[in-house]
Structures are given as structure tokens and as C-alpha cells.
C-alpha positions, 0 to 999 in steps of 0.5 A: 278658129282654134288656138294651138298650145305647145311645149317650147322645150319638147315641141309637143302639142299640149292643148287646143283652145277653140271658141273663136269664129274669126282668126286670132290676132293677139295673145297676152299671158299673165305675168304669173303664167297662169292665165292667157287672153286670146283676142279676135275681131268678134270676141276675147276669151280668158283661159286658165293655163293650168287646166287649159279651160276657158274661164270667161268669154267677152261678147260684144255687138257687131257694131263695136269691134275689139282692137286689143285685150291684154294684161298689164305687166306685173298686175292683175288688171286686164285692159280691153280696147275697142274700135270706138276708142273706149278703154276699160280696165277689169280685175282678173280674178273677179272680172269686175270693171275697175275703171273706164278711160274718159273719151279723147279730147274733142277734135281728136280724130285719132282711132286707136289701133296699137297700144304699148305699156311700160313695164311698171304698168304706169303709162299707156301709149296709144296710136292709130291712123294719125301722126299723134300718140296719146300717153295715158297715166294708168294711175289717174286714168288721165291723158297727160301728153300728146306727141306729134310725129312728123307730118309725113307719118299718116298712120302708126302700125306698131309701137313698143317700149324698149326695156331698161334694167336701170329705170325700174320699169319706167321705160322712157324710149318708145319705138314707133313704126309708121306707114313709111316702113321706118321705125323711130325711137323717141324719148317720151320725156323730152320728145326727142328723136334718138335714132331710127332704123329702116329706110324708104327703099328698104322699109320694115314690115313688122318689128319686135324688141327682145325682153331685155331690150338689147336687140331689135328684130325686124322683118323687112318688106323684101322678106329679109330678117334684120337684127339690130343691137340697141347698144350699138344704136345708142353708142353715140347717145351713151358716151360718158360726159366730159370729165369734171377735172381737167389738166390745163398744163403739165409743168412737172418737167419745168417745175417741182412737184409742188408747182402743179396747177389744177383748175376745176371746170364744168361743175363741183365735185360733191362728197357725202357730208353729215347732216345735223341729225348725224344721218349720212346722206348723199347726192348723186352727181348728174349731168344736166344735159343727159340725165335721162340716158346715163347709167345704161345697163351696158355702160360699166365705168371702169373707174368704179372704186370698190373701197368707195362702194364698201364705205357707202355700204357700211354707211347705209347698210345696203346699196340703192335698189335702183343701182343694185344690179349695176353695182353687183355686175361691177363688183363681180366683173361679169364678162358677158360672154354671149357666144359661150353662154349661147353655146351652152344653151344650144345644147338643150335641156340637160337630162338631169333636169328634164323632170325638175318640175316634179321635184320643184313644183314652181307655180310660175311656168316662166320661172321654172323654164328659166331655172331649167335652162340655167341649171342645164347650162351649169351642167353642160359647163361642168359635169358635177353640177348635173349630179349636185342635188342642192344646186337648184336651191342655191341658184333659185334666188338668183334666177328669181332676181335675174329672170329677165336676163339669163346671161347675167343670172348664169354668170352671177351663179358661176362667179358665186360657185368659183369664189364663194363655194371654194372647196365645196365639192372636194368631198362630193357627194357628201357635204363640204366637211372642210368648210364645215370644220372651218365654221365649227372652229370659228364658233368654238373660238367665238362662242364655246357655250353655243358649240357645247350646247350643239355637242350636248344635243348631238347637233353637227355643222351639217345641221346648223351651218350646211342648210344656210350655205346650200340655200344661201340664206334664202329660206331664213331671210326675206327678199330685202334681208337677203339682198342686204346680206349679199350686198355685203357678201359680194363686196367682201372677201369670199370668207365673209359668207362663212362669217355670216353663217357663224354670226347668224348662229351667234345672234340666234343664240338665245332661241337655240339654247332653248332647243333640245331636239333635233327636229327643233333645230331642223325647223329653226334653220329651214324657216324664217326667224324674228331677228335684225339682219343688220345686227348679223352683218355687224357681227360678221364684220366684227368676226372678220376683224377679231378672228385669229389668223390661224383659224381665219378663213381668209388664209384658207380661201383664195381671193376673188377671181372673176370669170374669164372673157370670151370663154368660161374657165374650166371647173374641175375641183371635185373628185372626178372618178365619182362623177365619172362613175355616176355619169357612166351609170346614168349614161348606161341607164339612159341607153337602156331607156333609149333602147326601151323607147326604141322598142316601144316605138317599134311596137307603136309603129307596128301597131300603127301599121296594123291600125293603118292596114285595118283602116284601109280594109275598113275604107275598102269595105266601106267603099264596097258597101257604098257601091252595093248601096248605090246599086240597091238604090238604082234597082229601087229607083227602077222598081219605083218607076215600074210601080208608078206605071202600075199605079197609074194603070190601077188608078185608071181602072180604079176610076172606072170602078169608082164610077160604077160603084157610085151608081151602085151606091146610089141605088143601095143608099135608099135600101140601106136607109130603109133597112136601117130604119127597121133595124132601129125599130127592132133594136128599140124593141130588144132594148125594151125587152132587155129592160123588162127582163132585167126588171124581173130578174132584179125583182126575183133577186129581191124576193130570194134575198127577202126569203133568205133573210126570213129563213135566217131569222127563223134559224136564229129564233129556233137557236134561241129557243133551243138554248133557252130550253137547254138552260131550263132543262139543265137546271131542272135536271140538276135539281132532279139529279140531286133528289134522285141521288139519295134513292138510286142505290135502292132501285138498281135492279129495277133500273137494270130491267128498265134499261134492258127494255129500253135497249130492246125498244131502241133496237126495234126503232133502229131496225125500222129506221134502217128500212126507212133509210133504204127506201129513201135511198132508192127514191133519191137514186130515181130522182137523181137519174131523172135530174141527169136526163134533163138539163133544167133538172140540174139547176133545180138539183143544185138549188135543192142541194143547197137547201138540203145542206141547211136541212141537214144541219137542222136534223143533225141539231135535232139528233144531237138534242135527242142524244143529249136527252137520252144521255141525260135520261141515263144520268137520271136513271143512275142518279135514281139508282143511287137514291134508291139504294139510300132510301131502301124503298121497294122495288116494284113500284118504281119499276112499274113507273119506269115501264109506264113512262117508257111505254108512254114515250114510245106510244107518243112517238108512234102516234106522231109518226103515224099522223105524218104523211107517208112520204114525209115519214119515210123521209124523216126516218131515213134522215134519223137513220143516216144520223144514227149511222154517222154517230150511233148511240151505244146501247147501255150495257154492263159498262154503265151498270155493273152486274151487281147493280143489275140484280137490284133496281130501287123504286122511283119516286112518283114526283120524280116520274111525273116531272120526267114525264112532263119534260118528255112531253114538252120536248116531244111537243117542241120536236113536233112543232119543229118538224111541222115548220120544216115540212111547211118550208119544204112545201113552200120551196117546192112550190117556188121552184115549180113556179120559177122553172115551170115544172109540170104537175107530173113531176110534182111528186119527184120534186117533192122527194128531191126537196125532202132529200 
């Protein structure tokens, strides 16, 4: 179930409140208008009316139903009543259980169904299927009274208290609607039946009492709606008591004036008297018979004396709180024109106050609605009030005070405007300059120093007087102080309000003299200040007595004039042409806005029509789609039926085929088992062979890895030996060069001849190496062609090429050593030449020695080459030739030795030649050992490759050549 929330003024839907599974039978709104409780038989929900969101949900078991959940008046307490007669009180903000009512007394079979609470929230009345009513005290949570109705009443359908403006919320009259359709009104103090409405023939179905307690609306069982006036129903009860002073006999005609006799009966006339402590006290005269029913709101005694009230006011400073509203209505002589006020309300909300909530964001929605209605009624009464910007500020304190009686609120404000706001609108839309001038003259007469301070600071009456008047002191006074001020204002001449303004300024003289800035003054007159309001009132009375007649406001303001009865007076004391012009402009703007709204409405209607047409088209297309889908479904159903028939036939054929297949399967089962056995045996053999192959492969890999490691170790040993030899040779050459530098110049000619011979030997050597290189290339070409022709030779070639790269590095290292040796020999020769020049030795002996050294070196090389295998020799010379072609040694020419040095070569010392020969022999020996190791490695690799790939012996020669390359 959903609850619908609508705006009362605009009739527009505001929100939906959903969450109930059953129908909602009770709605209770908090006094602030912020929260609401919706109740159904299964649950109760608390709503936040600012956001329209659910704040809390009360869930109960199905065995215990909810009777009613509601807020207590002017309180934050929620009462929840259940069908088992249990009553709980909850805190609204925290939703904490404050207390629980004790169970009803034993023997009471009353089942609570209806509830009512007084406006002060102190008494709870509960009734149900019985003629008893239980009265609970909410302060003590105790049952203090049980009221028994007549025996013909078997159950109670509805109860409600009648509100009274003069009982401070402690309502005394309770309306009870029984099952017989008669609503009886009972005084809960003396339990007396006051009056009743409805009859047995024309019973009441439901009833409701207005918030101000003046009317009772009832829906009869025959469907008619009756409205009863409480004032008329209580007319007999509220008759005034008999007079306390009664004239027994009038003898004025028979005797003189001094012989008139008067006798007091029925009681004493008591007057106020002073007590011992000099404090004035009073006693209220009461009639003992009708103490609870006097001082009704509508009983306005005509004999109430204003002077007596003023005397009472001066003695106490204010009127009693309980009777203040009654006294104000009597002083202002309100006519209570119901029909006239209803006609103003029927005109609706005035256009000037449609958006009053934007300018005055009042928290209470109820208070905002009452303010809007009151302002609209004033604007409909006189056009100027629709354009007066400060009117809501002036009227708000009265609206808040009389929020439960809008008629009294309107008439109080209207009386205030007519009498205490005289001449305020003559300079509209400006502030009342004439009134402000009166206040300034009064201040100049009574306190010139304060006025002079205002003038020095540039402060005018619009700042120190007008804020107090336009808000009627509501911004600078508390509620109690404001009520006390207006007790005196309504009890005196209209000029007393101006005297209050002047008295307020004079009493606040000390803080005002300390203010020097305009902002300070504005803040002072718009906020509350610490001061005694009684002193201000006393000062105002003093000003009323001490002010000269020429500047006294009484001579400028009219006396009090009450509102006329039946119809309100015409209010036109304002510049009509300004208001009319503003009204015309507003009307023009309103008409433009209406035209715009009409155009927008037309556009919305067109859009709605387009959307409607679109929706219709969508619906038509949807229907067509549904028809097509239905047709497709029917076709699919037919196809499925046909498929089912075909499937049935296929199943029959399949059954037959399965029978035959089973026979075949039985025959093939034995054959498959035999074949499977054979397959398993073959797979076992294959797995064994695979394991053997993997084992051999792993062994072969280990052998290769071991060989590679050995080769690496040999390389490292060779490299270490080579470096050691280089170091030794470098040391020896350094020593030799130092010795040879001394005699180098003496042997220039001899060295030049030796160089020429050496170059010739090198050229011959190079020619022989070139021939060998060509022969090796031809052999390589034949070997490569043979490898291309066969697949197995490709793999062998790749392996051999890898080995060749390693050998190439060895050969390059050896060629580099040879080149270094030759360079060092040249350096040695040049050093010897220098030594020969210095020593000046003979030329012949060194030359012969050098020739013998060169010849011995060449002879040893030839012998070494001749001792080698021819194929290996060719291979060696081929590699040497290739190395020389890549990095050839330049022959020693005249660039090394100049022409002058060629003519003379000094002799070489015998020890030096012997040392050089020995070094050369050692180097040649090392070279011979290295070449032999290389040949052994080649031969070993060739054998391993032949064994690995099963190469026949016919290819042995070719493989050896490939390995050598």
C-alpha cells in the first residue's frame, strides 16, 4: 500500500510513501511538521517530511496487532498502542523506549481501540469494547480514573477532547461516540454529561472536532453531513452567574437620594489588598458551582473595565498568562467577522505571497501556511499590503501567538495596523518619515546627548527607530518580554508604541554611546540585548507624562478605533497612484507570465500528443511483433511435431541397427582384445627401445661435454704458456735492445744488406704459401661439393665448421705471434744498428753472423715443413697464406731505414747473436709442439665423427681434408 502526499495549496502531488502491505488507517504529524507516522494493521512507519524518506519501521509479530501509533501534542514522544492493551512511549529522535504503561487492573476486560490526548499532553483517554473509559496520567504513567458510561453503551467507536483557548491545553470536555450513534460530551473532572448530539433514528457514523474547538462535523448514518456549533450547544452551560449585588427596592422616588438601601447576597465582593511584605496579590472571584466552565473563549463580558485592567497591569507589570488572550481580545474589541474573514480566505493565496517560503524559510510548515494565509487575507483586504515588504516581519509574532485561531490573528493584526500604524503608509514605499520625525523630536527633547551622538555618527531614525517598529520589537525581545510590552501597548493610547521606541533608545544609552560605526548600530537594533524590559516600560510611562503637548504623539495620532462588525473597514490611507502603478505592473508581468505559461502548456500538449502518438505506434508495432511471434511459435510447434514423428521413425530404425551392431560388437570384441594385447606388447618394446636410445644419447652428450671441457682446458693452458713466453721474451728483448743500442750505428750497412736478403726470403716464402693456399682451396671446393650431394655430410660439415672456427682462432694467434716476432726482430736489428754506430766495430763479422742466423732459421723451417705429412703441410701453408692475405706484413723498405743507413751496417756482437739464435730455436720448438697437438686433435675429431656417423673408409681422405679446413 502507498500513501499519497499532496500540497494543500497547489493541489499537486508531492511524494508517494510506500511500504505498507495493508491499508493505512492512521496518520499522525509531529507538531513541528517535520515527521509523520503512518499506521496499518501490520506495521508503523516513521517518515521525514523534509526529504520524504522513511526513517524507521516498526515490525511486530502477527499475533500482536497495532491499534494506533501517534505523536503526543507539542512533544517528541511517540505512543504505540497494541491490541494486547500494552502501551509504549518512544523518544522521537533516538527511538529509545522511555517507559511502558502498567497493565490495566485485574478484572478489566476492556480492549483498547480508540485513544485521545489533551493538548498539554498530560492525560490519555482510552476506550474500546466496553462502557468504561480509562484516564491515564502520562507524567506518572498511572491509571487515575475510570469513567463508566450508561449501560446501554456496549462499545466506544470514537473519543476526542474539545480544545479550549483558556484552559492552557488541559482540556476538560471529552466527546464519546458510542455504538448507538450518539456522541456524548462529558466533563472528566466531575464526570457530568454536558450535552450530546445525534439520535437513535439519525445516528452518527464518524465525527471530527475543529482544532479551535468551535465546530463539530459529523457524518450521519444516512449519508448527510452535519456541522454543530459548540458555542450554541454550550449556551445554557455558559450562562453568567447571578449578580453578587442585587437591588431589593428602588425608593428614589419615595425618599431622597441618601435613603437608597442595598443588600449584598450570595457572597462577598473582594478587592485587591496589600500583604505585609508590600507585594500586591489578587484573588479571582469564582462561582463554586461552575468553576470549570467559566471564562470560555466566546464569553466576552461587556462590563470589563479598561481602567481596572490598567491598574492591574501597573501593579503586576503584565497580565496573567492564562487570561492574556482573553484580555487582549477584550481590549481590542475584536468583532469576529467569520463571514468576512472566510470570504477573504476563499480568494486563495495572493500572488505576492506565493513564494513566501523562499524569502522566509520557516522550519514549521504549519506556521508557514498560516503566515501565508494571513498575509493573503491582508492583501485581499487592502492592495497596499501585497506590496509592503515588512508586513510579514510585523505579523509573524502574532501569527506564531495565534496560530490555532487564524481569525483572531487576522483581526489583531488589522487592528494593530489601523490604530498603532497610523500614517505609516503615507510615504509608501518609503518608511513613514512623519512618524520617524515624531520619534526624533521626542528623543531631542528627552535626551539631546544621545541624539547628538546619532547625528555625529550619521545615524538617522530609519536606523535606530524603524527596525524596532517594522518588526514590533520581535527581534530585540524574548517572547516573555514581547508579551509584557504588548500588554502595555494594547492597554494604552496608540502613541504609547512610539514612546516604547524612545524609551528603548534612552535605556540603552550607555552601549549606544560606545558605538561609532553604522554596522554596530545595525547589529544592535536587530539583535537581543541585555536589559530589563520593565525599566523600558516604566520609562515609556514617564515619557507619556512628561512630554509637552506640542510634540506629544497623542495630538498627532487618533484614538483607538476598533474594527467594525460584519464587515471590515476600508483601508485607503496610502498613495493610491503608486500602489495602482505597481499593481498594474505586477498585473502586466503576471499576464506575460500567464501567456508564457499558456504557450509552454501548448508546447507540452503538443509534446504530449506526439508522445501519445508515438506510444500508440509503439503499441501497434508491439502488437504486430506479438502476432509475428505467435505465428512463428505456431510454425515452430508444427515443425516440432513433424520432427517428433521423424525422430520416432529414426528411433525404430536405430533400435534395429543397434541390435545388429550389438551382434557385430560381440564378434569384434574378442578380436579387439587380441589386437589390443599385441599393441601393448609392441608399445612395451617401443618404450624399451626409446629408453635405450635416450640412454645412448645422454651418454653421447656427456662425452661431447667432457671433450669440450678438455679442449677448453687445453686452450687455457696454451694461452697461459703463450702469455708467459711473451713476458719472458719482452724482458729478454728489453735487455737485448739496451745492449744493442750502443753499437747500432756502426752496423747500418750490414743490417741493410741483411734486410734485403730477409725480404727476398719472405717473398719466396709468400710465393710458396700462395701456391699451397690455391691447392687447399681446390681441395675445399671438392669437399664442399661432396657434402652438398649427401644429406649426412651436411651435418658433418656443420660440426666441422664449428671446429674450424676454433682452429682459425689458433692460427690467427700463431700468425700474430709470428708478426710480433718479426717486428721485434726488426726492432732488434735497428737497435743493433745504433749500437754498431756507437761502437764503431767492423762491418764484416756481424754481417756474416746475421746471414748465418737467417740461413739457420730458414733451414729449420724447411726441415720442419718437410717432416710433416704432405696434406697437413699443404693445409698449414694454406692457412698461413690466408692469414698473410688478410693481414700481410709489409716488407721492410727504406721507410724503416733511410738511404744513409743502407750504406753502412755495423757488426753484431757474438753474444747478442747467440742469444737471438737461442730464442728463435725456442720459439720454433714451441711452434712445432703446438702444430703437433693441433694435428692430433684434428685426427681425433675425424675419427670420432667417422665412428658417430658410420663414414666408410673410402671417404676418410675427404673427411680429413674437411676437418683440416
